[in-house]
N, C-alpha and C positions, 0 to 999 in steps of 0.2 A: 208840381211846386204851386201852382196857386192854393190846392188844397189844403195843402199842406199847412201856407202861413194862412190860411184862415183857422184850419184846427188845432192853431200852437206849438207845431209838432215843430219845432228847435233842429234838433237832430236830424231828422227827414230831410229837411226841409238844405238844409245843408251837405247832404249826401248830393242831391239834387244837382242843386248851386251850383258842386266843382266838377259831378259831371258835366253839363254844362257850359260849366267855361271851358274843362277842359277839348270839347269838344269844340265850340268857337275859335278857340288859341289853337288846335289844327289846323283849321279852317282856312285861318288869317293867312297860317303860315304857307300851308298850300298853297298856298292865290285863290279860296274858294268862298270869299267872304259871303257875300247874297244867295248865291245857289251850293248849302250842305247837303252830299247827298246821305239817305240813308244807309250808304256800303260807306263814308266815311264816319256816318254816328254808330252802328253797328259796330267799324273796327272799333273807336276811342273809350264805347264803354267795356268790348270786352278786354283794351289793355288797361281800363281801370281798375276793372274788375281783376283780373290779373293781379296789380298793384296793392290791392288791398287784401288780397289773399295772400302776396307776398310778406306784407306789416302784419295779418296773426298769425303766418308761419315762425315770424321770427320774432313774437311778442313775448317775452317772459312770463313763466305760467304764476310767480306773484302778482304779475300786474294786471288784477282780474278788471278793474274797472278801466284800462282801454285796452285790454280783450276782448269788454262787453261792446265796445262801442263799435272797436273793429267787424267784429263779425256783425252789429245791425247795420254798419256801412254796406259790406256784400250782400247780408237780407234784399235792404232795399236798391241798390243797383244790380241786384240780379233779377231782377221782378225787368228793371226792364230792359235785360241783355235777354239777344238773339238767342233760338231754340239751336246745339248745336251738334251735329249730325255725332251718335254713335259709332261705337267700332264696326259696330256688324252692316250700319248701312254706310260705312264707309268701305270697308271686302266687298259689296253688297254691288257698289259704283264702282270700281276700282276692276274687279270681276267682270263687270257689263262693257263698260267703254275701253277700259284699257288691257287687254285680255292680253292681246299680240306684243304692247309694250312690258307688259311682266312678265313674256315668257324669253325677251330677252335677257331678263336678271342684272339688266344696271339699275340699281336704286339712285343712284344720279339721276339720272334722265328721270329715271318713273316721278321722283320727288319737286324734279325738276317743272317739271309738268303738270302733274298733278295740283302742287302748290295754286300755282295760277288759277284752276279753276277750284278746289273749295280753299280757299284764304278766306275765312270770315263763316267760313260753312261748317268747321271744323277744325281743330283743336290741332296744331300743328305734329304736338304727341303725339296725340289717334292716329295719325295720319304714317306719322316716321315706323309705329309701331307697327301699324298694317302692314304697310310696305315690306317692311322686313321680311316677316312673317310669310306675306307673297313669294318672297324672292330666297327662302328657303327652298 
């Protein structure tokens, strides 16, 4: 944020500032004002990224200046977002660690167990699709 301020890059500073504000708000809401964990930061960044993606998806095509602003924010925030696991990586992990659980074909139980470990490391939709594919 300081580099963006020194470069007089207001849109970049605003995007970073909004993410920092969201992180601080969630930290205060959860009672972690002084000890903000990396997991909390990653979770909030991913949530902000998802929000901006929804803004891009819902933006009318004729509002090009607004679309450009949303895409710029998305690019700035995605630079700080943690790398998520791909569908292949999720499938490999599930087959290695949870082979016995997958054998039960109980999708609800598998999702409950897996989501606890993979939350913030992989997209929930990717996990859900992978589990559904393995349960067939």
